[in-house]
py3Dmol code that shows the C-alpha trace and the ligand (Angstrom):
import py3Dmol

protein = """\
ATOM      1  CA  MET A   1       3.426 216.161  47.399  1.00  0.00           C
ATOM      2  CA  SER A   2       7.062 217.339  47.115  1.00  0.00           C
ATOM      3  CA  ASP A   3       9.465 216.044  49.757  1.00  0.00           C
ATOM      4  CA  ILE A   4       9.801 219.434  51.394  1.00  0.00           C
ATOM      5  CA  LEU A   5       6.014 219.896  51.705  1.00  0.00           C
ATOM      6  CA  SER A   6       5.713 216.441  53.184  1.00  0.00           C
ATOM      7  CA  ASP A   7       8.511 217.356  55.640  1.00  0.00           C
ATOM      8  CA  ILE A   8       6.576 220.515  56.605  1.00  0.00           C
ATOM      9  CA  SER A   9       3.429 218.449  57.249  1.00  0.00           C
ATOM     10  CA  THR A  10       5.453 216.088  59.413  1.00  0.00           C
ATOM     11  CA  LEU A  11       6.957 218.978  61.400  1.00  0.00           C
ATOM     12  CA  VAL A  12       3.418 220.235  62.157  1.00  0.00           C
ATOM     13  CA  ILE A  13       2.287 216.759  63.227  1.00  0.00           C
ATOM     14  CA  GLU A  14       5.397 216.293  65.388  1.00  0.00           C
ATOM     15  CA  GLY A  15       5.057 219.801  66.829  1.00  0.00           C
ATOM     16  CA  ASN A  16       8.626 220.501  65.799  1.00  0.00           C
ATOM     17  CA  PHE A  17       8.632 224.300  65.949  1.00  0.00           C
ATOM     18  CA  GLU A  18      12.428 224.397  66.318  1.00  0.00           C
ATOM     19  CA  ASP A  19      13.126 223.065  62.798  1.00  0.00           C
ATOM     20  CA  MET A  20      10.138 224.693  61.115  1.00  0.00           C
ATOM     21  CA  PRO A  21      11.676 228.112  60.269  1.00  0.00           C
ATOM     22  CA  ASP A  22      14.654 226.535  58.419  1.00  0.00           C
ATOM     23  CA  LYS A  23      12.401 224.132  56.554  1.00  0.00           C
ATOM     24  CA  THR A  24       9.944 226.866  55.588  1.00  0.00           C
ATOM     25  CA  ASN A  25      12.768 229.141  54.404  1.00  0.00           C
ATOM     26  CA  ALA A  26      14.191 226.243  52.396  1.00  0.00           C
ATOM     27  CA  ALA A  27      10.785 225.728  50.758  1.00  0.00           C
ATOM     28  CA  VAL A  28      10.626 229.426  49.854  1.00  0.00           C
ATOM     29  CA  GLU A  29      14.176 229.295  48.463  1.00  0.00           C
ATOM     30  CA  GLU A  30      13.198 226.238  46.410  1.00  0.00           C
ATOM     31  CA  GLY A  31      10.622 228.473  44.741  1.00  0.00           C
ATOM     32  CA  LEU A  32       7.469 227.145  46.404  1.00  0.00           C
ATOM     33  CA  SER A  33       4.788 229.779  46.837  1.00  0.00           C
ATOM     34  CA  ALA A  34       3.401 230.699  50.234  1.00  0.00           C
ATOM     35  CA  GLU A  35       0.052 229.337  49.067  1.00  0.00           C
ATOM     36  CA  GLU A  36       1.578 225.952  48.203  1.00  0.00           C
ATOM     37  CA  ILE A  37       3.324 225.814  51.572  1.00  0.00           C
ATOM     38  CA  LEU A  38       0.060 226.632  53.355  1.00  0.00           C
ATOM     39  CA  ASN A  39      -2.323 224.475  51.327  1.00  0.00           C
ATOM     40  CA  ASN A  40      -0.088 221.474  50.664  1.00  0.00           C
ATOM     41  CA  GLY A  41       2.228 221.441  53.674  1.00  0.00           C
ATOM     42  CA  LEU A  42       0.819 223.141  56.754  1.00  0.00           C
ATOM     43  CA  MET A  43      -2.895 222.508  56.285  1.00  0.00           C
ATOM     44  CA  PRO A  44      -2.655 218.737  55.633  1.00  0.00           C
ATOM     45  CA  GLY A  45      -0.449 218.533  58.752  1.00  0.00           C
ATOM     46  CA  MET A  46      -2.988 220.419  60.836  1.00  0.00           C
ATOM     47  CA  ASP A  47      -5.870 218.356  59.376  1.00  0.00           C
ATOM     48  CA  HIS A  48      -4.080 215.239  60.575  1.00  0.00           C
ATOM     49  CA  VAL A  49      -3.581 216.781  64.024  1.00  0.00           C
ATOM     50  CA  GLY A  50      -7.313 217.615  64.147  1.00  0.00           C
ATOM     51  CA  VAL A  51      -8.296 214.037  63.315  1.00  0.00           C
ATOM     52  CA  GLU A  52      -5.907 212.549  65.883  1.00  0.00           C
ATOM     53  CA  PHE A  53      -6.984 215.055  68.569  1.00  0.00           C
ATOM     54  CA  LYS A  54     -10.661 214.260  68.010  1.00  0.00           C
ATOM     55  CA  ALA A  55      -9.904 210.537  68.136  1.00  0.00           C
ATOM     56  CA  GLY A  56      -8.160 210.995  71.487  1.00  0.00           C
ATOM     57  CA  ASN A  57      -4.771 209.986  70.065  1.00  0.00           C
ATOM     58  CA  MET A  58      -3.250 213.430  70.624  1.00  0.00           C
ATOM     59  CA  PHE A  59      -3.605 215.635  73.703  1.00  0.00           C
ATOM     60  CA  VAL A  60      -3.680 219.369  74.394  1.00  0.00           C
ATOM     61  CA  PRO A  61       0.081 219.818  75.031  1.00  0.00           C
ATOM     62  CA  GLU A  62       0.907 218.058  71.760  1.00  0.00           C
ATOM     63  CA  VAL A  63      -1.671 220.084  69.847  1.00  0.00           C
ATOM     64  CA  LEU A  64      -0.211 223.274  71.334  1.00  0.00           C
ATOM     65  CA  ARG A  65       3.215 222.252  70.046  1.00  0.00           C
ATOM     66  CA  SER A  66       1.724 221.588  66.602  1.00  0.00           C
ATOM     67  CA  ALA A  67       0.033 224.980  66.700  1.00  0.00           C
ATOM     68  CA  LYS A  68       3.358 226.557  67.650  1.00  0.00           C
ATOM     69  CA  ALA A  69       5.051 224.812  64.714  1.00  0.00           C
ATOM     70  CA  MET A  70       2.305 226.092  62.436  1.00  0.00           C
ATOM     71  CA  GLN A  71       2.778 229.625  63.815  1.00  0.00           C
ATOM     72  CA  ALA A  72       6.533 229.416  63.211  1.00  0.00           C
ATOM     73  CA  ALA A  73       5.873 228.782  59.530  1.00  0.00           C
ATOM     74  CA  MET A  74       3.005 231.269  59.316  1.00  0.00           C
ATOM     75  CA  SER A  75       5.185 234.093  60.619  1.00  0.00           C
ATOM     76  CA  ILE A  76       7.438 233.548  57.587  1.00  0.00           C
ATOM     77  CA  ILE A  77       4.778 233.085  54.907  1.00  0.00           C
ATOM     78  CA  ARG A  78       2.073 235.462  56.229  1.00  0.00           C
ATOM     79  CA  PRO A  79       3.666 238.585  54.667  1.00  0.00           C
ATOM     80  CA  MET A  80       4.023 236.718  51.364  1.00  0.00           C
ATOM     81  CA  LEU A  81       0.362 235.685  51.461  1.00  0.00           C
ATOM     82  CA  ALA A  82      -0.631 239.283  52.095  1.00  0.00           C
ATOM     83  CA  GLU A  83       1.552 240.488  49.177  1.00  0.00           C
ATOM     84  CA  THR A  84       0.031 238.034  46.704  1.00  0.00           C
ATOM     85  CA  GLY A  85      -3.457 238.753  48.002  1.00  0.00           C
ATOM     86  CA  THR A  86      -4.109 235.040  48.494  1.00  0.00           C
ATOM     87  CA  GLU A  87      -7.769 234.386  49.174  1.00  0.00           C
ATOM     88  CA  THR A  88      -8.476 233.039  52.633  1.00  0.00           C
ATOM     89  CA  LYS A  89     -11.565 231.002  53.508  1.00  0.00           C
ATOM     90  CA  GLY A  90     -12.836 234.137  55.245  1.00  0.00           C
ATOM     91  CA  THR A  91     -12.328 236.045  58.457  1.00  0.00           C
ATOM     92  CA  ILE A  92     -13.080 234.715  61.925  1.00  0.00           C
ATOM     93  CA  LEU A  93     -13.402 237.188  64.750  1.00  0.00           C
ATOM     94  CA  LEU A  94     -12.499 235.471  68.014  1.00  0.00           C
ATOM     95  CA  GLY A  95     -12.612 236.415  71.660  1.00  0.00           C
ATOM     96  CA  THR A  96     -13.068 235.178  75.203  1.00  0.00           C
ATOM     97  CA  VAL A  97     -16.161 236.836  76.619  1.00  0.00           C
ATOM     98  CA  ALA A  98     -16.453 239.601  79.221  1.00  0.00           C
ATOM     99  CA  GLY A  99     -15.220 238.743  82.708  1.00  0.00           C
ATOM    100  CA  ASP A 100     -13.310 235.680  81.528  1.00  0.00           C
ATOM    101  CA  LEU A 101      -9.512 235.523  81.395  1.00  0.00           C
ATOM    102  CA  HIS A 102      -9.107 231.964  80.085  1.00  0.00           C
ATOM    103  CA  ASP A 103      -7.623 232.063  76.604  1.00  0.00           C
ATOM    104  CA  ILE A 104      -5.677 228.842  76.043  1.00  0.00           C
ATOM    105  CA  GLY A 105      -8.608 227.014  74.395  1.00  0.00           C
ATOM    106  CA  LYS A 106      -9.594 230.089  72.397  1.00  0.00           C
ATOM    107  CA  ASN A 107      -6.017 230.431  71.129  1.00  0.00           C
ATOM    108  CA  LEU A 108      -6.017 226.798  70.117  1.00  0.00           C
ATOM    109  CA  VAL A 109      -9.262 227.306  68.195  1.00  0.00           C
ATOM    110  CA  GLY A 110      -7.682 230.317  66.451  1.00  0.00           C
ATOM    111  CA  MET A 111      -4.578 228.376  65.485  1.00  0.00           C
ATOM    112  CA  MET A 112      -6.569 225.401  64.180  1.00  0.00           C
ATOM    113  CA  CYS A 113      -8.804 227.683  62.146  1.00  0.00           C
ATOM    114  CA  GLU A 114      -5.803 229.560  60.795  1.00  0.00           C
ATOM    115  CA  GLY A 115      -4.393 226.171  59.858  1.00  0.00           C
ATOM    116  CA  ALA A 116      -7.626 225.505  57.969  1.00  0.00           C
ATOM    117  CA  GLY A 117      -7.090 228.661  55.896  1.00  0.00           C
ATOM    118  CA  PHE A 118      -9.043 231.350  57.740  1.00  0.00           C
ATOM    119  CA  GLU A 119      -7.824 234.809  58.646  1.00  0.00           C
ATOM    120  CA  ILE A 120      -8.106 235.258  62.406  1.00  0.00           C
ATOM    121  CA  ILE A 121      -8.789 238.519  64.160  1.00  0.00           C
ATOM    122  CA  ASP A 122      -8.293 237.805  67.838  1.00  0.00           C
ATOM    123  CA  LEU A 123      -9.836 240.333  70.208  1.00  0.00           C
ATOM    124  CA  GLY A 124      -8.197 238.628  73.173  1.00  0.00           C
ATOM    125  CA  LYS A 125      -9.889 237.918  76.488  1.00  0.00           C
ATOM    126  CA  ASP A 126     -12.429 239.713  78.696  1.00  0.00           C
ATOM    127  CA  VAL A 127     -14.114 241.111  75.587  1.00  0.00           C
ATOM    128  CA  GLU A 128     -17.211 243.211  76.264  1.00  0.00           C
ATOM    129  CA  PRO A 129     -20.312 242.731  74.068  1.00  0.00           C
ATOM    130  CA  GLU A 130     -19.911 246.274  72.689  1.00  0.00           C
ATOM    131  CA  THR A 131     -16.337 245.492  71.615  1.00  0.00           C
ATOM    132  CA  PHE A 132     -17.558 242.431  69.693  1.00  0.00           C
ATOM    133  CA  VAL A 133     -20.257 244.571  68.070  1.00  0.00           C
ATOM    134  CA  GLU A 134     -17.810 247.293  66.994  1.00  0.00           C
ATOM    135  CA  ALA A 135     -15.377 244.691  65.643  1.00  0.00           C
ATOM    136  CA  VAL A 136     -18.139 242.969  63.647  1.00  0.00           C
ATOM    137  CA  LYS A 137     -19.075 246.319  62.122  1.00  0.00           C
ATOM    138  CA  GLU A 138     -15.465 247.160  61.339  1.00  0.00           C
ATOM    139  CA  HIS A 139     -14.126 243.832  60.069  1.00  0.00           C
ATOM    140  CA  LYS A 140     -17.318 242.258  58.674  1.00  0.00           C
ATOM    141  CA  PRO A 141     -16.170 238.708  59.537  1.00  0.00           C
ATOM    142  CA  ARG A 142     -17.858 235.622  58.173  1.00  0.00           C
ATOM    143  CA  ILE A 143     -17.797 233.963  61.582  1.00  0.00           C
ATOM    144  CA  LEU A 144     -17.774 235.213  65.164  1.00  0.00           C
ATOM    145  CA  GLY A 145     -16.308 232.799  67.719  1.00  0.00           C
ATOM    146  CA  MET A 146     -16.780 233.222  71.453  1.00  0.00           C
ATOM    147  CA  SER A 147     -15.145 231.233  74.218  1.00  0.00           C
ATOM    148  CA  ALA A 148     -16.090 230.992  77.916  1.00  0.00           C
ATOM    149  CA  LEU A 149     -14.579 228.792  80.609  1.00  0.00           C
ATOM    150  CA  LEU A 150     -16.599 229.910  83.603  1.00  0.00           C
ATOM    151  CA  THR A 151     -20.227 229.129  84.316  1.00  0.00           C
ATOM    152  CA  THR A 152     -20.477 232.733  85.517  1.00  0.00           C
ATOM    153  CA  THR A 153     -19.310 234.188  82.171  1.00  0.00           C
ATOM    154  CA  MET A 154     -21.311 231.973  79.795  1.00  0.00           C
ATOM    155  CA  ARG A 155     -24.200 234.433  79.953  1.00  0.00           C
ATOM    156  CA  ALA A 156     -21.942 237.103  78.425  1.00  0.00           C
ATOM    157  CA  MET A 157     -22.308 235.113  75.187  1.00  0.00           C
ATOM    158  CA  GLU A 158     -26.050 235.655  75.311  1.00  0.00           C
ATOM    159  CA  ARG A 159     -25.553 239.366  76.062  1.00  0.00           C
ATOM    160  CA  THR A 160     -23.202 239.640  73.102  1.00  0.00           C
ATOM    161  CA  ILE A 161     -25.717 238.029  70.747  1.00  0.00           C
ATOM    162  CA  LYS A 162     -28.413 240.418  72.027  1.00  0.00           C
ATOM    163  CA  ALA A 163     -26.074 243.390  71.510  1.00  0.00           C
ATOM    164  CA  LEU A 164     -25.343 242.229  67.952  1.00  0.00           C
ATOM    165  CA  ASP A 165     -29.063 241.905  67.373  1.00  0.00           C
ATOM    166  CA  GLU A 166     -29.776 245.376  68.701  1.00  0.00           C
ATOM    167  CA  ALA A 167     -26.999 246.807  66.518  1.00  0.00           C
ATOM    168  CA  GLY A 168     -28.623 245.140  63.475  1.00  0.00           C
ATOM    169  CA  VAL A 169     -25.579 242.996  62.629  1.00  0.00           C
ATOM    170  CA  ARG A 170     -26.569 239.622  64.140  1.00  0.00           C
ATOM    171  CA  ASP A 171     -27.450 238.123  60.768  1.00  0.00           C
ATOM    172  CA  THR A 172     -24.223 239.223  59.091  1.00  0.00           C
ATOM    173  CA  VAL A 173     -22.204 236.551  60.925  1.00  0.00           C
ATOM    174  CA  LYS A 174     -22.374 232.904  61.857  1.00  0.00           C
ATOM    175  CA  ILE A 175     -21.857 232.596  65.596  1.00  0.00           C
ATOM    176  CA  MET A 176     -19.854 229.686  66.964  1.00  0.00           C
ATOM    177  CA  ILE A 177     -19.345 229.172  70.692  1.00  0.00           C
ATOM    178  CA  GLY A 178     -17.326 226.845  72.883  1.00  0.00           C
ATOM    179  CA  GLY A 179     -15.495 226.322  76.145  1.00  0.00           C
ATOM    180  CA  ALA A 180     -15.646 223.694  78.867  1.00  0.00           C
ATOM    181  CA  PRO A 181     -19.047 224.607  80.430  1.00  0.00           C
ATOM    182  CA  VAL A 182     -20.754 225.325  77.088  1.00  0.00           C
ATOM    183  CA  THR A 183     -23.132 222.778  75.553  1.00  0.00           C
ATOM    184  CA  GLN A 184     -25.188 222.383  72.405  1.00  0.00           C
ATOM    185  CA  SER A 185     -28.395 223.020  74.321  1.00  0.00           C
ATOM    186  CA  PHE A 186     -26.936 226.252  75.734  1.00  0.00           C
ATOM    187  CA  ALA A 187     -25.985 227.295  72.186  1.00  0.00           C
ATOM    188  CA  ASP A 188     -29.548 226.572  71.018  1.00  0.00           C
ATOM    189  CA  ASP A 189     -30.929 228.425  74.013  1.00  0.00           C
ATOM    190  CA  ILE A 190     -29.041 231.664  73.326  1.00  0.00           C
ATOM    191  CA  GLY A 191     -29.433 231.574  69.541  1.00  0.00           C
ATOM    192  CA  ALA A 192     -25.847 230.760  68.508  1.00  0.00           C
ATOM    193  CA  ASP A 193     -25.424 229.042  65.139  1.00  0.00           C
ATOM    194  CA  GLY A 194     -23.155 226.329  66.443  1.00  0.00           C
ATOM    195  CA  TYR A 195     -21.313 224.787  69.364  1.00  0.00           C
ATOM    196  CA  ALA A 196     -17.971 223.034  69.006  1.00  0.00           C
ATOM    197  CA  PRO A 197     -16.628 220.861  71.836  1.00  0.00           C
ATOM    198  CA  ASN A 198     -12.971 221.223  70.827  1.00  0.00           C
ATOM    199  CA  ALA A 199     -10.617 223.094  68.518  1.00  0.00           C
ATOM    200  CA  ALA A 200     -10.662 220.477  65.775  1.00  0.00           C
ATOM    201  CA  SER A 201     -14.486 220.470  65.671  1.00  0.00           C
ATOM    202  CA  ALA A 202     -14.432 224.283  65.688  1.00  0.00           C
ATOM    203  CA  SER A 203     -12.248 224.289  62.592  1.00  0.00           C
ATOM    204  CA  ASP A 204     -14.566 221.733  60.902  1.00  0.00           C
ATOM    205  CA  MET A 205     -17.592 223.852  61.798  1.00  0.00           C
ATOM    206  CA  ALA A 206     -15.944 227.001  60.460  1.00  0.00           C
ATOM    207  CA  LYS A 207     -15.252 225.199  57.167  1.00  0.00           C
ATOM    208  CA  GLN A 208     -18.942 224.197  56.980  1.00  0.00           C
ATOM    209  CA  PHE A 209     -20.042 227.769  57.672  1.00  0.00           C
ATOM    210  CA  ALA A 210     -17.713 229.040  54.944  1.00  0.00           C
ATOM    211  CA  ALA A 211     -18.723 226.442  52.333  1.00  0.00           C
TER     212      ALA A 211
END
"""
ligand_1 = """\
91
B1M
Co -9.408 228.816 85.765
N -11.027 227.794 86.135
N -10.016 230.241 86.982
N -7.684 229.646 85.393
N -8.909 227.200 84.949
C -11.220 226.549 85.384
C -11.990 226.805 84.086
C -12.039 225.673 86.440
C -12.909 224.590 85.799
C -11.050 225.078 87.468
C -11.749 224.312 88.560
O -12.246 224.891 89.486
N -11.781 222.997 88.449
C -12.857 226.769 87.193
C -14.227 227.118 86.604
C -15.373 226.577 87.421
C -16.682 226.988 86.860
O -16.890 228.029 86.334
N -17.615 226.092 86.995
C -11.892 227.941 87.146
C -11.910 229.044 88.040
C -12.933 228.975 89.145
C -11.042 230.148 87.924
C -10.960 231.377 88.806
C -12.312 231.960 89.242
C -10.084 230.987 90.003
C -9.972 232.056 91.067
O -9.375 233.084 90.832
N -10.605 231.757 92.185
C -10.164 232.373 87.938
C -11.110 233.199 87.041
C -10.384 234.275 86.279
C -11.280 234.877 85.225
O -11.381 234.323 84.157
N -11.938 235.971 85.552
C -9.368 231.443 87.093
C -8.119 231.755 86.572
C -7.332 230.899 85.827
C -5.920 231.235 85.361
C -5.738 232.695 84.959
C -5.003 230.905 86.504
C -5.692 230.181 84.220
C -6.040 230.690 82.805
C -4.806 231.046 81.998
C -5.156 231.338 80.581
O -6.102 230.843 80.000
N -4.335 232.153 79.981
C -6.726 229.122 84.584
C -6.709 227.790 84.074
C -5.479 227.395 83.282
C -7.779 226.866 84.295
C -7.859 225.375 83.925
C -6.950 224.652 84.913
C -7.476 224.988 82.518
C -8.227 225.711 81.415
C -7.560 225.407 80.105
O -6.786 226.194 79.589
N -7.799 224.179 79.560
C -9.397 225.064 84.159
C -9.649 223.667 84.703
C -9.718 222.657 83.599
O -10.288 222.920 82.548
N -9.194 221.508 83.862
C -9.842 226.221 84.949
C -7.140 223.717 78.334
C -7.883 224.249 77.105
C -7.203 223.760 75.835
O -9.200 223.724 77.151
O -10.197 225.994 77.442
O -11.647 223.907 77.600
P -10.500 224.625 77.020
O -10.695 224.719 75.447
C -11.067 223.606 74.652
C -12.579 223.457 74.461
O -13.320 223.922 75.554
C -12.862 224.146 73.178
O -11.684 223.922 72.422
C -10.547 223.960 73.275
C -9.503 223.019 72.726
O -9.998 221.760 72.456
N -13.124 225.570 73.130
C -13.816 226.095 72.084
C -12.725 226.588 73.921
N -13.145 227.751 73.432
C -13.820 227.481 72.290
C -14.443 228.329 71.369
C -15.062 227.741 70.273
C -15.071 226.366 70.089
C -14.451 225.523 70.985
O -15.666 228.465 69.326
C -15.381 229.826 69.222
"""
view = py3Dmol.view(width=600, height=400)
view.addModel(protein, "pdb")
view.setStyle({"model": 0}, {"cartoon": {"style": "trace"}})
view.addModel(ligand_1, "xyz")
view.setStyle({"model": 1}, {"stick": {}})
view.zoomTo()
view.show()
């Protein structure tokens, strides 16, 4: 790995979003492609963060800083990726379900998955089942990710899956769910394809779904 790509990885791991724009611009000026910066600088950094987070060696505030550093670089290279038509691993449609305003975990999942090479379409929070259905029809994502933080809103995940079923698009997507009150047995119960306990596992699961 070139020195500058290794520096970019380190900035992600350190959550150094202040220095990231200069370093990313320097990499572009050095002639590195956006794809190289993503695949060989940002993604290895985020992979490392995922491993450390899962192992309990990094905590949410640190991961949020890493995600912010990643975003700082992405905002520079995203237009270049779009111009060159770089293939992503696929599209993930994300949202926090109806009635639920918690979006910090969902955002973290989105950032980790973007770091793993996916395109993220984030529908935001308090997303009604019908909105998920329309977005699945419009964007044809590979994966649909739903987040819920309240025991009272978990059932909106089930309603969304039913709505997708009724609209005839359930089998066009892999459905991944998560959030503090969600469990594997709940995922099995409502017919989701997978449950991820944290953002790093969500990114691993998305990679498996896309393989
Ligand atoms: Co609320 N809240 N909150 N809250 N809030 C909780 C969830 C609660 C546990 C606090 C408590 O009472 N101890 C409790 C829920 C109890 C329950 O349902 N059993 C609660 C409550 C009751 C409420 C209100 C009802 C309070 C009130 O108004 N009386 C209200 C509800 C509003 C609504 O949604 N309609 C409310 C409001 C709020 C704020 C708006 C103030 C704010 C949210 C701000 C925001 O998100 N923009 C808030 C917050 C911050 C919390 C706590 C303190 C923190 C949540 C959080 O962001 N955690 C929370 C208590 C707690 O968890 N300690 C609490 C950090 C985040 C990184 O973790 O979201 O779990 P988490 O995400 C993890 C994993 O779960 C997983 O990966 C993430 C990263 O590792 N994950 C996924 C999440 N989504 C995933 C999706 C996936 C895969 C993995 O696939 C797609």
